[in-house]
C-alpha positions as CSV (number, residue, x, y, z in Angstrom):
1,M,-59.7,-120.6,-342.5
2,A,-60.6,-121.1,-338.8
3,K,-61.4,-124.7,-337.9
4,Y,-62.7,-126.1,-334.6
5,V,-62.6,-129.4,-332.8
6,E,-65.0,-130.4,-330.1
7,I,-63.5,-131.4,-326.8
8,P,-65.0,-132.3,-323.4
9,G,-66.6,-129.1,-322.2
10,G,-65.8,-126.9,-325.1
11,Y,-63.9,-126.5,-328.4
12,L,-60.4,-125.7,-329.7
13,H,-59.6,-123.3,-332.6
14,Y,-56.9,-124.6,-335.0
15,R,-55.5,-123.8,-338.4
16,T,-53.5,-125.7,-341.0
17,A,-51.2,-124.3,-343.7
18,G,-48.9,-125.8,-346.4
19,T,-48.1,-129.3,-347.4
20,G,-45.5,-131.8,-346.4
21,R,-44.5,-133.5,-343.2
22,D,-46.5,-132.2,-340.2
23,V,-45.1,-129.6,-337.8
24,V,-47.4,-128.7,-334.8
25,L,-46.7,-125.4,-333.0
26,C,-47.5,-124.8,-329.3
27,N,-47.7,-121.1,-328.3
28,A,-46.2,-119.2,-325.4
29,G,-48.7,-119.3,-322.5
30,A,-49.8,-115.6,-322.7
31,A,-50.1,-115.7,-326.5
32,D,-52.2,-117.5,-329.1
33,L,-51.6,-118.8,-332.6
34,R,-51.2,-115.3,-334.0
35,M,-47.6,-115.3,-332.6
36,W,-46.6,-117.5,-335.5
37,E,-47.7,-115.1,-338.3
38,S,-44.1,-114.2,-339.3
39,T,-43.0,-117.9,-339.1
40,L,-45.8,-119.4,-341.2
41,P,-44.9,-117.9,-344.6
42,W,-41.6,-119.8,-344.8
43,L,-42.5,-122.8,-342.7
44,S,-45.7,-123.6,-344.6
45,G,-43.5,-123.7,-347.8
46,A,-41.5,-126.6,-346.2
47,A,-44.1,-128.5,-344.1
48,R,-47.8,-128.8,-343.2
49,V,-48.1,-126.5,-340.2
50,I,-50.8,-126.9,-337.6
51,T,-51.3,-124.1,-335.1
52,F,-54.0,-123.9,-332.4
53,D,-55.3,-121.9,-329.4
54,Y,-55.2,-123.4,-325.9
55,R,-58.4,-123.2,-323.9
56,D,-58.8,-119.8,-322.3
57,T,-56.9,-118.2,-325.2
58,G,-57.6,-116.9,-328.7
59,L,-60.7,-118.3,-330.3
60,S,-60.9,-121.4,-328.2
61,S,-63.4,-121.8,-325.4
62,A,-62.8,-121.2,-321.8
63,G,-62.0,-124.0,-319.4
64,T,-65.2,-124.8,-317.5
65,A,-64.2,-128.1,-315.8
66,P,-60.9,-129.9,-315.1
67,Y,-59.3,-131.1,-318.3
68,S,-56.1,-132.6,-319.6
69,E,-53.7,-130.3,-321.6
70,V,-52.2,-133.4,-323.2
71,E,-55.5,-134.7,-324.4
72,D,-56.4,-131.3,-325.8
73,I,-53.3,-131.5,-328.0
74,A,-54.3,-135.1,-328.9
75,A,-57.7,-133.7,-330.0
76,V,-56.0,-131.3,-332.4
77,F,-53.7,-134.1,-333.7
78,D,-56.8,-136.2,-334.4
79,A,-58.8,-133.4,-336.0
80,A,-55.9,-132.4,-338.3
81,G,-55.0,-136.0,-339.1
82,V,-51.5,-135.8,-337.6
83,T,-49.8,-139.1,-336.9
84,D,-46.1,-138.2,-337.0
85,A,-45.2,-134.7,-336.1
86,L,-42.3,-132.4,-335.2
87,L,-43.9,-130.8,-332.2
88,L,-42.4,-127.4,-331.3
89,G,-43.3,-125.5,-328.2
90,V,-42.1,-122.1,-326.9
91,S,-42.1,-121.1,-323.2
92,D,-45.0,-122.9,-321.5
93,G,-45.7,-124.5,-324.9
94,A,-42.5,-126.4,-324.5
95,R,-43.8,-127.9,-321.3
96,R,-47.0,-129.0,-323.0
97,A,-45.1,-130.4,-326.0
98,L,-42.8,-132.5,-323.8
99,A,-45.8,-133.8,-321.7
100,F,-47.6,-134.8,-324.9
101,A,-44.4,-136.6,-326.2
102,H,-44.1,-138.4,-322.9
103,R,-47.6,-139.8,-323.2
104,Y,-47.7,-140.3,-327.0
105,P,-44.1,-140.9,-328.2
106,A,-45.3,-142.9,-331.3
107,R,-47.0,-139.7,-332.6
108,I,-43.8,-137.6,-332.4
109,R,-40.7,-137.7,-334.5
110,R,-39.0,-134.9,-332.6
111,V,-39.8,-132.2,-329.9
112,V,-38.3,-128.8,-330.3
113,A,-38.3,-127.1,-326.9
114,V,-37.8,-123.3,-327.2
115,G,-37.2,-121.3,-324.1
116,G,-39.0,-123.9,-322.0
117,T,-40.5,-122.8,-318.7
118,F,-41.6,-125.2,-316.0
119,G,-41.9,-123.3,-312.8
120,P,-39.8,-124.1,-309.7
121,F,-36.9,-126.5,-310.1
122,P,-37.3,-129.9,-308.4
123,D,-34.3,-130.4,-306.1
124,P,-32.6,-127.2,-307.3
125,N,-28.9,-126.6,-307.1
126,A,-27.6,-123.3,-305.8
127,E,-27.4,-121.7,-309.3
128,E,-31.0,-122.7,-310.0
129,E,-32.2,-121.4,-306.7
130,T,-30.6,-118.1,-307.4
131,S,-32.1,-117.8,-310.8
132,R,-35.6,-118.5,-309.6
133,A,-35.2,-115.9,-306.8
134,L,-35.2,-113.2,-309.4
135,L,-38.7,-114.0,-310.6
136,P,-41.0,-113.0,-307.6
137,A,-39.9,-109.4,-307.8
138,L,-40.7,-109.4,-311.6
139,F,-44.1,-110.9,-311.0
140,E,-44.8,-108.5,-308.1
141,R,-43.9,-105.5,-310.3
142,I,-46.2,-106.8,-313.1
143,A,-49.1,-107.1,-310.6
144,R,-48.4,-103.6,-309.2
145,V,-48.3,-102.0,-312.6
146,R,-51.5,-103.8,-313.7
147,A,-53.4,-102.6,-310.6
148,A,-52.2,-99.0,-311.1
149,E,-52.0,-98.6,-314.9
150,G,-53.9,-101.4,-316.4
151,M,-53.3,-104.5,-318.6
152,H,-51.5,-102.8,-321.4
153,A,-48.9,-101.3,-319.1
154,S,-48.3,-104.5,-317.2
155,A,-48.1,-106.5,-320.5
156,A,-45.3,-104.1,-321.6
157,V,-43.4,-104.8,-318.4
158,D,-43.8,-108.5,-318.8
159,V,-42.8,-108.6,-322.5
160,D,-39.8,-106.3,-321.9
161,A,-38.5,-108.7,-319.2
162,W,-38.8,-111.8,-321.4
163,G,-38.2,-110.2,-324.8
164,P,-35.4,-107.6,-324.5
165,A,-34.2,-108.3,-328.0
166,L,-37.5,-107.8,-329.7
167,G,-37.8,-105.2,-332.4
168,R,-40.5,-102.5,-332.1
169,D,-43.2,-104.4,-334.1
170,Q,-42.5,-107.8,-332.5
171,R,-42.7,-106.1,-329.1
172,R,-46.1,-104.6,-330.0
173,L,-47.3,-108.0,-331.2
174,M,-46.5,-109.8,-327.9
175,I,-47.9,-107.0,-325.8
176,G,-51.1,-107.0,-327.9
177,L,-51.4,-110.8,-327.6
178,E,-51.0,-110.6,-323.8
179,V,-53.7,-108.0,-323.7
180,A,-56.0,-110.0,-326.0
181,N,-55.5,-113.0,-323.6
182,T,-56.2,-111.1,-320.4
183,H,-58.6,-113.8,-319.3
184,L,-55.9,-116.4,-319.0
185,V,-53.1,-114.0,-317.9
186,T,-55.2,-112.8,-314.9
187,L,-56.7,-116.1,-314.0
188,P,-55.7,-117.1,-310.5
189,D,-53.7,-120.3,-310.3
190,E,-56.4,-122.0,-308.3
191,E,-59.0,-121.3,-311.0
192,Y,-56.9,-122.7,-313.9
193,L,-58.4,-126.0,-314.8
194,G,-55.8,-127.6,-317.0
195,T,-53.7,-130.5,-315.8
196,E,-50.6,-132.1,-317.3
197,L,-48.8,-135.3,-316.3
198,D,-48.9,-136.6,-312.8
199,P,-46.1,-136.4,-311.7
200,P,-45.2,-133.5,-313.9
201,V,-43.0,-133.8,-317.0
202,K,-40.3,-131.6,-315.4
203,T,-39.5,-134.5,-313.1
204,R,-39.5,-137.0,-315.9
205,F,-37.2,-135.7,-318.6
206,A,-35.1,-138.9,-318.3
207,E,-38.2,-140.9,-319.4
208,L,-38.7,-139.2,-322.7
209,A,-38.3,-141.6,-325.6
210,V,-38.2,-139.1,-328.5
211,P,-35.4,-136.9,-329.7
212,V,-35.5,-133.4,-328.2
213,S,-33.9,-130.3,-329.7
214,V,-33.5,-127.6,-327.0
215,L,-33.2,-124.0,-328.2
216,V,-32.6,-121.1,-325.9
217,G,-31.8,-117.4,-326.4
218,E,-28.8,-116.0,-324.6
219,H,-30.9,-112.9,-323.8
220,D,-33.5,-115.1,-322.1
221,L,-33.9,-115.0,-318.3
222,P,-31.3,-117.0,-316.3
223,A,-33.9,-119.6,-315.0
224,T,-35.0,-120.4,-318.6
225,R,-31.4,-120.9,-319.7
226,L,-30.8,-123.3,-316.7
227,W,-34.0,-125.2,-317.6
228,A,-32.6,-125.6,-321.1
229,R,-29.4,-127.0,-319.6
230,R,-31.4,-129.4,-317.5
231,L,-33.3,-130.7,-320.5
232,A,-30.1,-131.2,-322.5
233,E,-28.5,-133.1,-319.6
234,Q,-31.5,-135.3,-318.6
235,V,-33.3,-136.2,-321.8
236,P,-31.6,-139.4,-323.2
237,D,-31.5,-138.0,-326.8
238,A,-31.2,-134.3,-326.6
239,E,-29.1,-131.5,-328.1
240,L,-28.8,-127.9,-326.9
241,T,-28.5,-124.8,-329.1
242,A,-28.1,-121.3,-327.8
243,L,-28.7,-118.3,-330.1
244,P,-26.5,-115.3,-329.0
245,E,-28.9,-112.7,-330.5
246,A,-32.2,-114.2,-329.3
247,D,-34.3,-113.8,-326.2
248,H,-37.4,-115.8,-325.0
249,Y,-38.9,-115.6,-328.4
250,P,-36.3,-116.5,-331.0
251,M,-38.8,-116.7,-333.8
252,L,-39.4,-113.0,-333.3
253,S,-36.1,-111.7,-331.9
254,A,-33.8,-113.7,-334.2
255,P,-36.0,-114.9,-337.0
256,A,-33.2,-115.6,-339.5
257,A,-31.2,-117.7,-337.0
258,F,-34.4,-119.4,-335.9
259,E,-35.3,-120.3,-339.5
260,R,-31.9,-121.8,-340.1
261,F,-32.1,-123.8,-336.9
262,L,-35.6,-125.2,-337.6
263,R,-35.0,-125.9,-341.3
264,G,-32.2,-128.1,-340.2
265,L,-34.6,-130.3,-338.3
266,L,-37.4,-130.6,-340.9
């Protein structure tokens, strides 16, 4: 059943399923809570699972004034009665999860950062610079295809770049979610109103005071794999796992391996 929590300037849609210790899931940035539909059947049998839509996505309201991404997550925690969670984030959701854990470590027993994306590297080494140099061409191609062929075609280009190991139905799911969240996907950076930590969490990995399990697919983009390595090297209590068969979305591209990995952390 859909539930909603009031927040400054709007509301967030969230859902709960199962019983047990709390697991909160943070979506990939271009998706919404529907990306977890294949994960929920087994995970809700082992934990109480909380999923939610960010502002500007899914059934949550649009951002209408500057707001804190961290405090939005806190609002979901409060509404669902979460006090001690395993907080898992994929892609941009990993950034949000780590920022929340930095501010509220007492509310987190572990962060699971899956294919975390954080934008440009601060003080990049040569390998990191090279990996980021590949992305502008991808983003430009996506924009060209969107202008010429529409949102569905550009979403396919995007998903194929990040999710080359996805099966047919999983690929269709991620394309459909990106199309459904066109508002956020096409929102100019200067019009996005969410803020995280200042300075951002990507410069503060060494300050994190909670255990962090880092998961990355070996078919993910080079920059994401290097961000995973940074996390594992800089977070005081971190471990890195690479899944050979997975891409940016291990829960979809390598579901059995992802389930084994996550069950080991519950």
